[in-house]
N, C-alpha and C positions, 0 to 999 in steps of 0.2 A: 264572123259573117255583122251583123250589125254592133253596132260602138258598146248600146245595152238597153237591157232589155225589160219586161215589165216588171221581172222581181227586182232589179236592183233601185228601178223607181220607188215602188213601194217600199222596198226596205229604208228609203231614207227618213231620216226625221222630220222633215219639213211636209213630206208627204203623209205620213202619218197622220200628224199633226191635222193638216187640212181636209185627209181624207175623213178624221172621224168624226168634224163638225158634217160634213156634208152626206156621210154613208157609205162606206167602205162596202158593203155590200150594193148597192146601186153600180159604184166604181167598176168593181170586178166585171157583176153581171154587163155594163155597159160596153167594157172592151170585149168581152164576148161577139155580143150583139154586132158590134164593129168591124169587128174578126170577118162575121159570117156575111156580113152587108159589100163589104170588101172584095172577097172571094168575088161574090154573087156580081157586083157590078167591074168589076177590075181595077180598083182603086187600092192604091196602094197599104197591104196589110198592117204592117209594122206603124204608120204613120196612126192608122185608122185606130187599132187596140191602143195606143198610145197617148192618143188624144181625148180617147173615151173613158181611159182610169181616169184621165185628168182635169176632165171639161168644169168641174164643177171645185178643182180647188180652192177654188173664189171666193165658194160661201163662206159665211160667217153669220150669225145664230142672229135671230129677229124675232125678241120675248118682248111682249107689253108686260106691264107694272104687275099683276099677275105671276107670272113665270110662265108664259104659256106662250109659244108660238105663236107670233103675229104673220099669217099666210100672207091676207091683205096690205099690211104693211112692207113685207120680202115684196111679194108681186109689184107696186109701186116702187117702190126706191132702189129694187137691186140691180147690182152692178157686177155680178158677180163672175161674167165673162170677160172684164178687165180685168178686175185683179187677178184672175186665174189665169190667162194669159200671158200676163206679166210674170208671177210666181214660175208657173211651168218654163216658162222660156229661160228664166235663171238655174232653177233648177236642173232643167236638163243640160245647160252648157257645165253646169258646176259635175256634172256627170259623167261629162266627156261625150255628150251626144254632137252627131256632127251638126253643123249651125246650120246647114240646109234641114235639113230633117226638123231640128228644133223650130225654127219658123215655122216651116210648114204644121205642126203640129201648132203649137202655141196660135198663129191666125185661127187654126180650125176649133180652137178654143173659143177664143175671143168672139166667131162669128154663130158657133153653136146654137146660138139662141139670138132672138132680137126684139129681148123683153125690155131692156135697156133702153131701146132705138126709138125713135119718131117715124121707124119705116118700118114695110116688112121686107123680111132676106127672100122671099120668094122667088123662086127664078135668078139669084144672085147670088148661089154658095157654088165654089166648089163640086166635084163631083167626092173629094173628100169632108168639105166641111159639111156636105148631105151626108153623107153615113155619121157623121160624130153627131148630127141633131138628130138623124133619124135612130138611131143605136141609145139615145138619152130619150127621148120618146116612147122606143119600146117597150122602157124601161118606168116608164110613169106612172105616178096612182096620183089623184085628187087627192088637192090639199098638198101638195107634197111627200106623201107617207110613204114615197118611194126612199126618202132620205134617210129614213127611221128603222127600215131591215136591218135585221144585224148576223154579221158574220164577224167569229174568232180570224184572229190575225194569223193566227196558222193553217186556217182554211184559207184565207185570202192566196196566202203564199203558194198554199198546192194549187189552187186554182190558175197563180197566175204560170207558175211554171209550168204547167200544162198548155195556160195557153202561148210560152216562148216556144217551146216546143214545135205548136202545130205552124205557128210564125216561121221558125226558122226551115221544118219538111215544107210548106209553101212556098217558100223563095230558094230554096233548094231544087225542089223539083221543076219550081217553074221558070229558073233559071232568071230571078228578080234581083235586080241590083238595091239594096235596101235603101239606097243612097237618090231613087230616083223621086222627083215628085211626084203626084197622080193626077 
């Protein structure tokens, strides 16, 4: 039914490399929130969960001279959404994701935050982009602490497998084509 699952995405070495930087726990949690929000809002659940899983794949670490995370420098100079959208698109295509799906997922990653933009995205996002933003924000903690919650790789795979099953069941029960844009 779906070309690529969440577990397929997570098991790829590129995903694991970059999610370790931005937080596996946050990525998995955001994917679950995105699924729930997508169901509530009638948004494509597969795209939403994939975009939420990968939404921070563009993060890199911002440490000061003392080796501590410099949250203020990060907030001022961050472009993780730009880097993440490109990484996600390339990864999804490599894994065999449908090109239309890969584009919608990647653009949702690009526009899940306006922290790098000179204007607000309020009222300018598609329903899918808004779901990804809300899922991210739902897990957010002050000073970026949500990126430091820990989760074992085996637990992440177990939870993502569970979420893949929920997505498949939803798509079957709602006779939804996973390739339709939201």
